[in-house]
N, C-alpha and C positions, 0 to 999 in steps of 0.2 A: 417371624418375629423371633427369633431365636437367634438367634440371632446374635463375648468378646472380651474378656479383658479385665476389667476393673470391677470394682464394686462400689458404685455411687448410688444413692438411693433416696427415694422419697415416696411416701404414700399420703397423698392428699386425699384422704378418704372422702372428703366432700366433693372431690373432683372425680366423680364416677362417670367419666365421659367414656364411652368405648363403643366398640363395634356397632351394635344396633342402636345405641344411644347417639351415634354420630350422624346427625343429619344436619346439624347446625354448623356454624363456622363459615364465615363468608369466603368468597373467592379472592385470591390474590394473584396478581400477575407479576412475573419476574422474568429474569433472563436478560439477554443482551438488550440494552436500552431501557429495560423496565417498562416497556409500553403496556398500556391497558388494552384489554380485549375489546374488540369492536371499535378500534380507532378510525380516524379518517382515512379514506382511500388516498394512497400516495399520489402526488402530483404526476401528471403525464399518463395516468391510466395504468400504472404498473400494478401488478397483482399484489394484494396485501400479504405481508409475511405471515406464515402460519403460526398460530399460537397453540402449543401442545397442552392438552388438559392432563394434569397430573393428579391422580387420585391417591388418597391416604386415609388411614383411620387414626384420627387425631385423639387417641385415647390410650397412648402407650408411652407415657413419659419415661425417660427424657428424650425418647426418639421422635415421637409425634404427640403434640398436645395442643389444647386450645387455651389461649391466654387473652382474655377480653375479646373473645370471638375471632381472634387471629390465630391462624395455624402457625406453630413454631416447634422448635426442637432440633435435635441432631440431624435427623434425616432430611428435614426441610432445608437446613443450612447446606447440607451436602448437595441436594438436588439443585438448589439455587446456584451454588458455585459451579456445578457441572454445566448448567445451562449457560451461565456467563462465559465459562471457558470454552464451551462448544459452540457458542454463537447462535443459540436459538432461544426462542421465547416460550415461557410456560405460564399456565394459569392453574392455580391450586383449587382443588375441590375436596372437601371433607366428606368422603363417600361412606365411611364405615368399612368394616373388614370384608364381609361377604359381597356387598354391593361393588366393592373395588374390582373383584374378579369378574363379576357380572358385567360391569361397565367396560372392561377390556374385551370381553366376549362380544358385546353388542356394539362396540366402537364409540361409546360415549365418553370413554376414558382412553387416552393414548398411552400413558405411562403410569406405572404403579410403583410407589416406594413407600413401604410401611413395615420395616423390619421383617421383610419377607425372606425366609430361609430358602436357599436354592436347593431343591430336591429333584431327584430323578423323575418322580411322579409329576411334579409341576412342569418340568422341562418338556414333558410330552405335549403340553398344551400351550406353553408360553416360552418366549425367549428371554434369557436373563443377561444382564450386563456382567462384566467382570465383578468379582466381589468388592464391596466397599467396607465391609465390617465382619469381624470374626467373633463368634459368640459360643456360649455353651449354656446348658441348663443348670439351674440351682434348685435345691430343695430347701424350703423354709419350714423350720420346725421350732418347737419350744426349746428354750435354753437348756432345760433339764432332760430333754428327750434322749433316749438311748439309740435313736436312729443314726446310722452311719452311712446307709446307702438306701436306694429306692426300694429294694427287696424287703427291707425291714418294715415297710409300711403296709405290707399285705394285710388285708382285712380291715384297714382303716380308711376313713374318708380323705380323699386327696382333691384339692381344688386346683383347677387349671382353667385357662382361657380356651374355649372351644375353637377348634380349627387351627391350633398352633402346635408347634413341636412339643410343648409341654404335655399336651393331650396325647400326642402320638407316643411319647416315651412311656407314659403310664399304661396305655393300651398294650404296648409291646411287652411290658413287664408282667401285666396281670390279665390281659385278654380284652377284646373289644367290648365284652358285655360285663366287665367288672363293675359290681354294684357300688363300690366305694368311689368310683370316678364321678366327680361333681364338676360339670362343665359350666362355665359362666360366659356371659357375653363379653366381659372385659376382665382384665387382670386385677384392677382395683377391687372389684367385687369379690374375687377369689381370696385376695389377701385380707379384705375386710372380714370375711367369714372366718379366716384363720385366726385373726386377732380376737374375734368374738367366740372362738371355741367351737364353731360349727363344722370345721374340718381339722384334721390332725396335722395337715401339711399343705403347702402350696408349691407347685412346680412351674417354673417359667424361665425365661431368659435371664441370665445373670444380671445384666444391667438394669432391667426393669424390676426384678425382685429386690435387688439391693437398693434401688432408688426409692421404691415404695416403703420397704421395711425400715429404712433409716428415717422415714418421716415419723416413726414412732420410737424415738430414742429411749423412752422410758420402758418400752415393752421388753419382755424377756424372750429373746429368740436367737437362733443361730442359723447360718446358711451353710449348706452342705453341697459339695460337688461330688457326684458319683463318678468314679473313674470309668464306668461303663458308658457314660454319655459321650457321644461323639461331638467333635467340634463342628460348628455350623457356620455358614457364611451367608450374609445378607446380599441380595442382589436387586437391581432395578429391573422391573418386569414390563414387557410389552407383549402384545398379541403375536403369536407365532408367525414368522415370515415378515414382520415389519422391520426390515433391515435398514431402511433409510434412517429412522430415528435411533435405532440401536447403534448404528455407526457413530452418530453424533454424541450419544450418551457415553459410549466407550472412549471416544476421543476426548471429551471433556473430563471424564474420570481419570484418564491417563495423565492429562495435564495437571490436575489438582493433586494427584499422587506425587508427581515429579517436582512440582513447585512448592510442596509442603502445605498447601491449603487444607488437604484432607486431614493431615496430622494436627494442624492448628485447630480445626473444628473438633476433632476427637479430644484434644487436651482441654478445650473449653468446657466440655461436658463431663469428662471422666478423669481429668488431671493428667499431668505429664508423666506417663508411665512407660 
């Protein structure tokens, strides 16, 4: 999840949907034809076209979120566009964060898209598409804070979403056993605790931090980009060796990059930058 670019934000603190809290959210079928899963057998006994199960953690606005039990957001629009351009059908499943990886391992999920940063460690176990989004980490602190970089927060409590790049950069800076590291199941909870004074800062993907923080326009805060943070790239993930679907994903992604659809989706969520 770490996933670029702009700073658009919102924190619907009441919308504390995330990782472990993600079990709800109905399934949606999309892709070429928009057919529903479990449709009628084609006439003439032809094999039914495969519908690929796409897992996500719909608790990371504006990339993935639940709206009236429907999964929506930037990544959802991107994957739907890729499936349409690539000529394959997909069915959405709101798995949550950790269960998404487990589902890919067990074969109950075919494709994962959830602001997943492409890392060398993850590439050992999974295959990734070409990048579809560039991101970087931001630090959320109080407006009057003297913090200018992550190192300035040593000894203070820092909120992150567990299992994300935000957690990794804090551990890298202060050690895996840093007592000030406060990991949450979801980013809204980390930011909620920041605004309530339970942590001195929150660290996460720029788009998400900005989106949530700007949900509190009357709050006094600022967002800092540490120059030591490396750029990150989001990719679509499949089980290692699943070349058939990966070729379809990359073909569809290539098409929407070239025809401007990917940029159109970006502009819708983050403005024309």
